[in-house]
N, CA, C and O atoms as a GROMACS GRO file, in nm:
protein
  440
    1MET      N    1   2.015   0.594  -0.415
    1MET     CA    2   1.877   0.605  -0.447
    1MET      C    3   1.815   0.692  -0.312
    1MET      O    4   1.833   0.663  -0.194
    2GLN      N    5   1.746   0.791  -0.359
    2GLN     CA    6   1.660   0.826  -0.216
    2GLN      C    7   1.530   0.779  -0.247
    2GLN      O    8   1.486   0.764  -0.361
    3LEU      N    9   1.458   0.750  -0.116
    3LEU     CA   10   1.294   0.725  -0.143
    3LEU      C   11   1.250   0.825  -0.034
    3LEU      O   12   1.320   0.840   0.067
    4THR      N   13   1.141   0.891  -0.050
    4THR     CA   14   1.025   0.969  -0.020
    4THR      C   15   0.924   0.890   0.016
    4THR      O   16   0.897   0.800  -0.064
    5LYS      N   17   0.842   0.900   0.139
    5LYS     CA   18   0.715   0.810   0.166
    5LYS      C   19   0.623   0.926   0.212
    5LYS      O   20   0.655   0.998   0.306
    6LEU      N   21   0.502   0.944   0.139
    6LEU     CA   22   0.387   1.032   0.174
    6LEU      C   23   0.276   0.984   0.201
    6LEU      O   24   0.219   0.928   0.108
    7LEU      N   25   0.225   0.987   0.300
    7LEU     CA   26   0.100   0.908   0.362
    7LEU      C   27  -0.020   0.982   0.260
    7LEU      O   28  -0.040   1.103   0.250
    8GLU      N   29  -0.100   0.859   0.181
    8GLU     CA   30  -0.208   0.928   0.078
    8GLU      C   31  -0.328   0.918   0.175
    8GLU      O   32  -0.405   1.013   0.185
    9GLY      N   33  -0.345   0.803   0.248
    9GLY     CA   34  -0.468   0.782   0.335
    9GLY      C   35  -0.476   0.674   0.389
    9GLY      O   36  -0.394   0.588   0.358
   10THR      N   37  -0.588   0.646   0.494
   10THR     CA   38  -0.600   0.562   0.572
   10THR      C   39  -0.721   0.480   0.596
   10THR      O   40  -0.811   0.552   0.552
   11ALA      N   41  -0.772   0.379   0.638
   11ALA     CA   42  -0.886   0.302   0.634
   11ALA      C   43  -0.863   0.220   0.742
   11ALA      O   44  -0.753   0.173   0.772
   12VAL      N   45  -0.984   0.202   0.809
   12VAL     CA   46  -1.003   0.111   0.932
   12VAL      C   47  -1.087  -0.007   0.891
   12VAL      O   48  -1.171   0.021   0.805
   13ILE      N   49  -1.084  -0.127   0.930
   13ILE     CA   50  -1.153  -0.242   0.929
   13ILE      C   51  -1.208  -0.256   1.058
   13ILE      O   52  -1.126  -0.280   1.146
   14GLU      N   53  -1.325  -0.248   1.092
   14GLU     CA   54  -1.379  -0.272   1.233
   14GLU      C   55  -1.426  -0.398   1.267
   14GLU      O   56  -1.412  -0.487   1.183
   15ASN      N   57  -1.472  -0.420   1.359
   15ASN     CA   58  -1.487  -0.542   1.428
   15ASN      C   59  -1.607  -0.624   1.340
   15ASN      O   60  -1.602  -0.745   1.319
   16ASN      N   61  -1.688  -0.557   1.305
   16ASN     CA   62  -1.826  -0.576   1.212
   16ASN      C   63  -1.799  -0.632   1.109
   16ASN      O   64  -1.864  -0.728   1.066
   17GLU      N   65  -1.685  -0.575   1.045
   17GLU     CA   66  -1.642  -0.622   0.936
   17GLU      C   67  -1.539  -0.739   0.882
   17GLU      O   68  -1.507  -0.755   0.764
   18LEU      N   69  -1.491  -0.823   1.001
   18LEU     CA   70  -1.398  -0.899   1.030
   18LEU      C   71  -1.468  -1.047   1.011
   18LEU      O   72  -1.423  -1.132   1.088
   19ALA      N   73  -1.527  -1.071   0.959
   19ALA     CA   74  -1.565  -1.201   0.977
   19ALA      C   75  -1.474  -1.303   0.959
   19ALA      O   76  -1.396  -1.303   0.864
   20GLY      N   77  -1.480  -1.417   1.068
   20GLY     CA   78  -1.388  -1.491   1.085
   20GLY      C   79  -1.314  -1.417   1.160
   20GLY      O   80  -1.369  -1.443   1.268
   21TYR      N   81  -1.214  -1.328   1.193
   21TYR     CA   82  -1.119  -1.276   1.278
   21TYR      C   83  -1.189  -1.243   1.410
   21TYR      O   84  -1.235  -1.133   1.438
   22THR      N   85  -1.190  -1.373   1.501
   22THR     CA   86  -1.256  -1.320   1.639
   22THR      C   87  -1.161  -1.259   1.751
   22THR      O   88  -1.180  -1.195   1.855
   23ASP      N   89  -1.066  -1.299   1.693
   23ASP     CA   90  -0.968  -1.235   1.809
   23ASP      C   91  -0.897  -1.094   1.773
   23ASP      O   92  -0.800  -1.055   1.838
   24THR      N   93  -0.946  -1.028   1.678
   24THR     CA   94  -0.915  -0.916   1.632
   24THR      C   95  -1.023  -0.788   1.690
   24THR      O   96  -1.142  -0.805   1.713
   25ARG      N   97  -0.966  -0.690   1.702
   25ARG     CA   98  -1.056  -0.581   1.759
   25ARG      C   99  -1.090  -0.484   1.642
   25ARG      O  100  -1.201  -0.433   1.625
   26GLU      N  101  -0.985  -0.466   1.569
   26GLU     CA  102  -0.978  -0.372   1.448
   26GLU      C  103  -0.859  -0.379   1.366
   26GLU      O  104  -0.766  -0.442   1.414
   27ILE      N  105  -0.841  -0.324   1.243
   27ILE     CA  106  -0.726  -0.338   1.148
   27ILE      C  107  -0.733  -0.193   1.074
   27ILE      O  108  -0.819  -0.142   1.003
   28ASN      N  109  -0.605  -0.146   1.120
   28ASN     CA  110  -0.586  -0.023   1.060
   28ASN      C  111  -0.489  -0.029   0.955
   28ASN      O  112  -0.392  -0.104   0.965
   29LEU      N  113  -0.507   0.040   0.861
   29LEU     CA  114  -0.452   0.033   0.729
   29LEU      C  115  -0.376   0.190   0.691
   29LEU      O  116  -0.448   0.290   0.684
   30GLU      N  117  -0.264   0.200   0.675
   30GLU     CA  118  -0.185   0.297   0.633
   30GLU      C  119  -0.166   0.282   0.451
   30GLU      O  120  -0.151   0.175   0.392
   31TYR      N  121  -0.172   0.406   0.396
   31TYR     CA  122  -0.136   0.390   0.226
   31TYR      C  123  -0.046   0.500   0.209
   31TYR      O  124  -0.076   0.611   0.252
   32TYR      N  125   0.082   0.474   0.136
   32TYR     CA  126   0.197   0.553   0.142
   32TYR      C  127   0.218   0.592  -0.028
   32TYR      O  128   0.209   0.481  -0.082
   33MET      N  129   0.233   0.656  -0.097
   33MET     CA  130   0.317   0.701  -0.227
   33MET      C  131   0.454   0.687  -0.168
   33MET      O  132   0.480   0.727  -0.055
   34LEU      N  133   0.547   0.625  -0.254
   34LEU     CA  134   0.652   0.620  -0.248
   34LEU      C  135   0.753   0.686  -0.358
   34LEU      O  136   0.757   0.622  -0.464
   35GLU      N  137   0.833   0.799  -0.352
   35GLU     CA  138   0.870   0.862  -0.471
   35GLU      C  139   1.009   0.838  -0.446
   35GLU      O  140   1.066   0.878  -0.344
   36VAL      N  141   1.079   0.754  -0.566
   36VAL     CA  142   1.218   0.682  -0.568
   36VAL      C  143   1.278   0.750  -0.676
   36VAL      O  144   1.236   0.740  -0.791
   37ASP      N  145   1.380   0.823  -0.642
   37ASP     CA  146   1.473   0.872  -0.759
   37ASP      C  147   1.564   0.743  -0.816
   37ASP      O  148   1.639   0.671  -0.750
   38GLY      N  149   1.546   0.738  -0.905
   38GLY     CA  150   1.634   0.590  -0.989
   38GLY      C  151   1.725   0.687  -1.085
   38GLY      O  152   1.745   0.808  -1.090
   39TYR      N  153   1.770   0.568  -1.160
   39TYR     CA  154   1.871   0.644  -1.273
   39TYR      C  155   1.812   0.553  -1.403
   39TYR      O  156   1.776   0.435  -1.401
   40ASN      N  157   1.814   0.646  -1.513
   40ASN     CA  158   1.770   0.606  -1.640
   40ASN      C  159   1.879   0.693  -1.714
   40ASN      O  160   1.887   0.816  -1.708
   41PRO      N  161   1.979   0.592  -1.799
   41PRO     CA  162   2.087   0.658  -1.878
   41PRO      C  163   2.010   0.731  -2.002
   41PRO      O  164   2.062   0.831  -2.051
   42GLU      N  165   1.899   0.687  -2.047
   42GLU     CA  166   1.873   0.785  -2.154
   42GLU      C  167   1.806   0.916  -2.102
   42GLU      O  168   1.827   1.016  -2.170
   43ILE      N  169   1.736   0.929  -2.001
   43ILE     CA  170   1.709   1.078  -1.972
   43ILE      C  171   1.793   1.134  -1.837
   43ILE      O  172   1.746   1.214  -1.756
   44ASP      N  173   1.894   1.089  -1.833
   44ASP     CA  174   2.001   1.113  -1.703
   44ASP      C  175   1.926   1.071  -1.575
   44ASP      O  176   1.992   0.998  -1.501
   45GLN      N  177   1.807   1.101  -1.537
   45GLN     CA  178   1.773   1.047  -1.402
   45GLN      C  179   1.601   1.045  -1.430
   45GLN      O  180   1.542   1.097  -1.525
   46GLN      N  181   1.556   0.987  -1.343
   46GLN     CA  182   1.406   0.956  -1.360
   46GLN      C  183   1.350   0.935  -1.213
   46GLN      O  184   1.420   0.877  -1.130
   47ARG      N  185   1.230   0.982  -1.184
   47ARG     CA  186   1.165   0.944  -1.056
   47ARG      C  187   1.052   0.835  -1.088
   47ARG      O  188   0.989   0.833  -1.194
   48VAL      N  189   1.038   0.748  -0.986
   48VAL     CA  190   0.927   0.644  -1.001
   48VAL      C  191   0.876   0.634  -0.892
   48VAL      O  192   0.921   0.668  -0.782
   49TYR      N  193   0.774   0.583  -0.919
   49TYR     CA  194   0.668   0.596  -0.780
   49TYR      C  195   0.593   0.463  -0.765
   49TYR      O  196   0.544   0.400  -0.859
   50GLY      N  197   0.590   0.418  -0.605
   50GLY     CA  198   0.540   0.303  -0.587
   50GLY      C  199   0.425   0.333  -0.465
   50GLY      O  200   0.368   0.438  -0.434
   51ILE      N  201   0.416   0.214  -0.416
   51ILE     CA  202   0.304   0.199  -0.277
   51ILE      C  203   0.361   0.117  -0.199
   51ILE      O  204   0.439   0.028  -0.233
   52GLN      N  205   0.324   0.145  -0.082
   52GLN     CA  206   0.326   0.073   0.055
   52GLN      C  207   0.199   0.110   0.155
   52GLN      O  208   0.149   0.216   0.191
   53ILE      N  209   0.168  -0.040   0.185
   53ILE     CA  210   0.059  -0.032   0.265
   53ILE      C  211   0.102  -0.098   0.415
   53ILE      O  212   0.168  -0.200   0.396
   54VAL      N  213   0.090  -0.078   0.515
   54VAL     CA  214   0.100  -0.067   0.668
   54VAL      C  215  -0.040  -0.130   0.741
   54VAL      O  216  -0.140  -0.058   0.752
   55LYS      N  217  -0.039  -0.239   0.778
   55LYS     CA  218  -0.125  -0.283   0.842
   55LYS      C  219  -0.108  -0.314   1.001
   55LYS      O  220  -0.022  -0.392   1.044
   56THR      N  221  -0.198  -0.246   1.079
   56THR     CA  222  -0.180  -0.270   1.230
   56THR      C  223  -0.298  -0.330   1.291
   56THR      O  224  -0.404  -0.267   1.297
   57GLU      N  225  -0.287  -0.448   1.338
   57GLU     CA  226  -0.378  -0.510   1.394
   57GLU      C  227  -0.374  -0.517   1.521
   57GLU      O  228  -0.269  -0.547   1.579
   58VAL      N  229  -0.498  -0.488   1.594
   58VAL     CA  230  -0.486  -0.467   1.739
   58VAL      C  231  -0.604  -0.569   1.775
   58VAL      O  232  -0.721  -0.548   1.744
   59ASP      N  233  -0.549  -0.703   1.858
   59ASP     CA  234  -0.631  -0.780   1.927
   59ASP      C  235  -0.726  -0.752   2.020
   59ASP      O  236  -0.744  -0.634   2.051
   60ARG      N  237  -0.794  -0.847   2.072
   60ARG     CA  238  -0.883  -0.826   2.218
   60ARG      C  239  -0.820  -0.792   2.327
   60ARG      O  240  -0.868  -0.713   2.408
   61THR      N  241  -0.691  -0.855   2.342
   61THR     CA  242  -0.580  -0.847   2.448
   61THR      C  243  -0.514  -0.702   2.424
   61THR      O  244  -0.451  -0.664   2.523
   62ASN      N  245  -0.514  -0.624   2.330
   62ASN     CA  246  -0.466  -0.528   2.298
   62ASN      C  247  -0.295  -0.544   2.243
   62ASN      O  248  -0.211  -0.454   2.248
   63LYS      N  249  -0.280  -0.643   2.207
   63LYS     CA  250  -0.147  -0.714   2.135
   63LYS      C  251  -0.154  -0.620   2.014
   63LYS      O  252  -0.269  -0.605   1.974
   64ILE      N  253  -0.052  -0.547   1.941
   64ILE     CA  254  -0.059  -0.506   1.814
   64ILE      C  255   0.052  -0.567   1.739
   64ILE      O  256   0.168  -0.572   1.779
   65ASN      N  257   0.008  -0.614   1.622
   65ASN     CA  258   0.074  -0.708   1.554
   65ASN      C  259   0.082  -0.621   1.365
   65ASN      O  260  -0.014  -0.595   1.292
   66THR      N  261   0.211  -0.600   1.342
   66THR     CA  262   0.207  -0.512   1.220
   66THR      C  263   0.260  -0.578   1.084
   66THR      O  264   0.366  -0.641   1.086
   67GLU      N  265   0.183  -0.562   0.961
   67GLU     CA  266   0.225  -0.625   0.852
   67GLU      C  267   0.248  -0.512   0.738
   67GLU      O  268   0.177  -0.412   0.733
   68THR      N  269   0.336  -0.532   0.662
   68THR     CA  270   0.380  -0.442   0.546
   68THR      C  271   0.410  -0.489   0.430
   68THR      O  272   0.466  -0.599   0.422
   69GLN      N  273   0.379  -0.413   0.312
   69GLN     CA  274   0.440  -0.441   0.182
   69GLN      C  275   0.439  -0.335   0.105
   69GLN      O  276   0.350  -0.250   0.103
   70LEU      N  277   0.574  -0.339   0.017
   70LEU     CA  278   0.618  -0.213  -0.019
   70LEU      C  279   0.674  -0.264  -0.159
   70LEU      O  280   0.760  -0.352  -0.166
   71ILE      N  281   0.612  -0.196  -0.277
   71ILE     CA  282   0.631  -0.195  -0.402
   71ILE      C  283   0.713  -0.076  -0.444
   71ILE      O  284   0.638   0.021  -0.453
   72PRO      N  285   0.828  -0.047  -0.472
   72PRO     CA  286   0.901   0.080  -0.496
   72PRO      C  287   0.891   0.165  -0.662
   72PRO      O  288   0.911   0.283  -0.688
   73ASP      N  289   0.852   0.048  -0.756
   73ASP     CA  290   0.863   0.092  -0.858
   73ASP      C  291   0.741   0.063  -0.959
   73ASP      O  292   0.752  -0.036  -1.032
   74ILE      N  293   0.669   0.111  -0.964
   74ILE     CA  294   0.502   0.074  -1.013
   74ILE      C  295   0.512   0.163  -1.152
   74ILE      O  296   0.497   0.110  -1.262
   75SER      N  297   0.534   0.284  -1.138
   75SER     CA  298   0.525   0.367  -1.257
   75SER      C  299   0.598   0.492  -1.240
   75SER      O  300   0.616   0.542  -1.129
   76THR      N  301   0.654   0.559  -1.384
   76THR     CA  302   0.679   0.700  -1.370
   76THR      C  303   0.609   0.783  -1.388
   76THR      O  304   0.649   0.897  -1.414
   77ASN      N  305   0.466   0.746  -1.379
   77ASN     CA  306   0.335   0.852  -1.360
   77ASN      C  307   0.275   0.865  -1.241
   77ASN      O  308   0.190   0.781  -1.210
   78LYS      N  309   0.307   0.972  -1.152
   78LYS     CA  310   0.275   0.994  -1.046
   78LYS      C  311   0.088   1.001  -1.014
   78LYS      O  312   0.036   0.945  -0.918
   79GLU      N  313   0.021   1.071  -1.103
   79GLU     CA  314  -0.103   1.054  -1.145
   79GLU      C  315  -0.207   0.888  -1.100
   79GLU      O  316  -0.302   0.855  -1.028
   80SER      N  317  -0.112   0.825  -1.199
   80SER     CA  318  -0.132   0.699  -1.230
   80SER      C  319  -0.135   0.609  -1.100
   80SER      O  320  -0.233   0.537  -1.082
   81VAL      N  321  -0.026   0.609  -1.004
   81VAL     CA  322   0.000   0.547  -0.877
   81VAL      C  323  -0.101   0.628  -0.790
   81VAL      O  324  -0.172   0.550  -0.726
   82LYS      N  325  -0.127   0.746  -0.770
   82LYS     CA  326  -0.210   0.834  -0.698
   82LYS      C  327  -0.357   0.768  -0.732
   82LYS      O  328  -0.420   0.735  -0.631
   83SER      N  329  -0.423   0.742  -0.860
   83SER     CA  330  -0.548   0.681  -0.888
   83SER      C  331  -0.555   0.518  -0.866
   83SER      O  332  -0.656   0.450  -0.884
   84ILE      N  333  -0.448   0.477  -0.831
   84ILE     CA  334  -0.419   0.325  -0.794
   84ILE      C  335  -0.440   0.333  -0.632
   84ILE      O  336  -0.524   0.257  -0.584
   85LEU      N  337  -0.369   0.421  -0.544
   85LEU     CA  338  -0.389   0.427  -0.406
   85LEU      C  339  -0.514   0.445  -0.350
   85LEU      O  340  -0.555   0.397  -0.244
   86GLN      N  341  -0.593   0.541  -0.457
   86GLN     CA  342  -0.718   0.581  -0.403
   86GLN      C  343  -0.822   0.466  -0.415
   86GLN      O  344  -0.912   0.461  -0.332
   87LYS      N  345  -0.813   0.376  -0.511
   87LYS     CA  346  -0.887   0.238  -0.530
   87LYS      C  347  -0.839   0.150  -0.414
   87LYS      O  348  -0.927   0.084  -0.358
   88LEU      N  349  -0.715   0.137  -0.371
   88LEU     CA  350  -0.663   0.059  -0.264
   88LEU      C  351  -0.716   0.110  -0.158
   88LEU      O  352  -0.762   0.019  -0.089
   89ILE      N  353  -0.732   0.219  -0.110
   89ILE     CA  354  -0.810   0.290   0.033
   89ILE      C  355  -0.927   0.257   0.016
   89ILE      O  356  -0.961   0.188   0.112
   90VAL      N  357  -1.031   0.273  -0.075
   90VAL     CA  358  -1.156   0.286  -0.088
   90VAL      C  359  -1.199   0.124  -0.072
   90VAL      O  360  -1.305   0.104  -0.013
   91HIS      N  361  -1.144   0.040  -0.106
   91HIS     CA  362  -1.172  -0.075  -0.105
   91HIS      C  363  -1.061  -0.192   0.020
   91HIS      O  364  -1.052  -0.314   0.030
   92LYS      N  365  -1.002  -0.091   0.084
   92LYS     CA  366  -0.950  -0.150   0.199
   92LYS      C  367  -0.828  -0.264   0.163
   92LYS      O  368  -0.796  -0.358   0.236
   93VAL      N  369  -0.785  -0.240   0.065
   93VAL     CA  370  -0.659  -0.355   0.074
   93VAL      C  371  -0.572  -0.353   0.172
   93VAL      O  372  -0.531  -0.254   0.232
   94THR      N  373  -0.526  -0.522   0.194
   94THR     CA  374  -0.436  -0.537   0.284
   94THR      C  375  -0.313  -0.534   0.217
   94THR      O  376  -0.329  -0.526   0.095
   95PRO      N  377  -0.154  -0.540   0.266
   95PRO     CA  378  -0.047  -0.569   0.242
   95PRO      C  379  -0.026  -0.721   0.146
   95PRO      O  380   0.037  -0.739   0.042
   96ILE      N  381  -0.112  -0.821   0.235
   96ILE     CA  382  -0.090  -0.935   0.158
   96ILE      C  383  -0.160  -0.956   0.052
   96ILE      O  384  -0.129  -1.052  -0.018
   97ALA      N  385  -0.297  -0.850   0.007
   97ALA     CA  386  -0.352  -0.869  -0.128
   97ALA      C  387  -0.280  -0.772  -0.214
   97ALA      O  388  -0.335  -0.761  -0.323
   98LEU      N  389  -0.186  -0.706  -0.200
   98LEU     CA  390  -0.125  -0.583  -0.283
   98LEU      C  391  -0.101  -0.666  -0.437
   98LEU      O  392  -0.177  -0.664  -0.534
   99TYR      N  393  -0.007  -0.717  -0.426
   99TYR     CA  394   0.027  -0.803  -0.554
   99TYR      C  395  -0.090  -0.856  -0.652
   99TYR      O  396  -0.098  -0.847  -0.774
  100ASN      N  397  -0.181  -0.916  -0.556
  100ASN     CA  398  -0.287  -0.958  -0.674
  100ASN      C  399  -0.362  -0.854  -0.699
  100ASN      O  400  -0.436  -0.870  -0.796
  101VAL      N  401  -0.371  -0.734  -0.635
  101VAL     CA  402  -0.458  -0.629  -0.679
  101VAL      C  403  -0.388  -0.552  -0.780
  101VAL      O  404  -0.451  -0.508  -0.876
  102LEU      N  405  -0.272  -0.532  -0.766
  102LEU     CA  406  -0.201  -0.480  -0.881
  102LEU      C  407  -0.224  -0.547  -0.991
  102LEU      O  408  -0.266  -0.485  -1.088
  103GLU      N  409  -0.202  -0.680  -0.997
  103GLU     CA  410  -0.194  -0.748  -1.126
  103GLU      C  411  -0.330  -0.723  -1.180
  103GLU      O  412  -0.332  -0.711  -1.302
  104ASP      N  413  -0.448  -0.710  -1.119
  104ASP     CA  414  -0.592  -0.720  -1.157
  104ASP      C  415  -0.592  -0.565  -1.212
  104ASP      O  416  -0.619  -0.554  -1.332
  105ILE      N  417  -0.569  -0.468  -1.154
  105ILE     CA  418  -0.560  -0.316  -1.206
  105ILE      C  419  -0.470  -0.299  -1.346
  105ILE      O  420  -0.523  -0.263  -1.451
  106ILE      N  421  -0.332  -0.329  -1.337
  106ILE     CA  422  -0.225  -0.263  -1.429
  106ILE      C  423  -0.186  -0.395  -1.492
  106ILE      O  424  -0.113  -0.377  -1.590
  107GLY      N  425  -0.208  -0.509  -1.468
  107GLY     CA  426  -0.167  -0.644  -1.547
  107GLY      C  427  -0.043  -0.693  -1.461
  107GLY      O  428  -0.014  -0.652  -1.349
  108VAL      N  429   0.028  -0.794  -1.536
  108VAL     CA  430   0.127  -0.869  -1.485
  108VAL      C  431   0.233  -0.790  -1.422
  108VAL      O  432   0.316  -0.720  -1.478
  109TYR      N  433   0.217  -0.811  -1.301
  109TYR     CA  434   0.354  -0.719  -1.226
  109TYR      C  435   0.449  -0.842  -1.191
  109TYR      O  436   0.410  -0.954  -1.156
  110ASN      N  437   0.571  -0.806  -1.204
  110ASN     CA  438   0.704  -0.889  -1.172
  110ASN      C  439   0.775  -0.815  -1.035
  110ASN      O  440   0.880  -0.860  -0.988
   0.00000   0.00000   0.00000
């Protein structure tokens, strides 16, 4: 199985948007489309698309903390996943919220 990662966009959550995060200076978010070549015996091979979000948090002492969430198999429809990614970027969805947001957008995700 081969995985390709393509940066689709970024977002920054600045200090004035960080209610309750007094030690954090900013949060940088990167949104990736994942292309995974998978095997499906009915069509011999199939590409599936997924999402990865990487959050880099910089605190007031310049310490960097990173968090990531990856879901490699959301859909075989590339445009559908691109559309989801655009919504995630606009709303600055973080890795910890990815599963819940996907559940809201596409229904139950296992």
